[in-house]
C-alpha angles and dihedrals in degrees: 000000000000135000093254095070109124119219141113097269126122113249123198129189127190129197143151113260101262128199114263089327129212126259094268090063091057090044088061091050094047093049096051130075093217126023121195123205104216096212099149099069130093119284110234125212115273091009120173084236087079104030143042142154134254128179114260125223092261093050099260126128110257119202117219113199124189115222114230133182118250095180091113092053137277096274103074131136122243091255092050098050111103120213115242102227091170088082090055089225090153092058091046091051092049090051091048092049092047092047091050101043111024089109094048116116095244101032095110092049096057110020100074093056092041089052091054091053091053093048094051107089114239125207095226145353095267092051092050095048093044091052092055094044092052090050091053092048089052091050090052094045092237110153106185112152108260124208131179116220097217089058093064107015117078092179095276094107092076130226139295113342093003091054094048091049093049092049088054090050092046091059094036093241120163097193128052115203109208134181115253091242089068094063090096095061106024111111101215095184090061090059095042091057089059094044093250116138117221111219131174133224111256096196114151117197112243130207116240137173112285132178121229102052137301120007118278116197133218099023126146115294089246087074088059094045093051093046105040105012132221099314095045092048093045091051091054090052101040102022093237 
């Protein structure tokens, strides 16, 4: 079953708070009734929570990587991982974004507010990413209920499939919207036993007008915002 099924059921989606995510991430949020930021799980190496791509001014993919502190050890949760502002990564990212998109049609509309978000210190990686995602949702007028796992889970909800199932039960959801990449480890029978239907996002990347040469797919959503604006981005997520 896909995310476009229309009924009166309650759909929940769960995901780590990623860094300036791609359109498919926002598609999951928009097609769920409740979206949970899974901020209290371990941060893996080279996670999309700390890196993403934009399109550079000469048309190449440019990787933006957030600097985090590992002084407390490598096995920290997203909401425990401090940002390493001593490297000035945030200023570098702002310069790279400005350099890439200052000629884009909607650059002046979005960049000033985005810049403010980068310049406001955040206590940890999860808080920083969540702040930007919520800002983007507000720009797109998407009003899915947002919950943060660390605010209601004290560790008693378990791990992996058990945790996802218990989060669904916690919010009385009867459908769990998962990313397609999770098919290989989702245990569907566990959800069926609790009368929760496992469905998968059916988002299909779309081509849109970009500056700086031929189209490059699966970049951060900020590429879409700068190039086609609020309405164009919203249409690619919601279809209207």
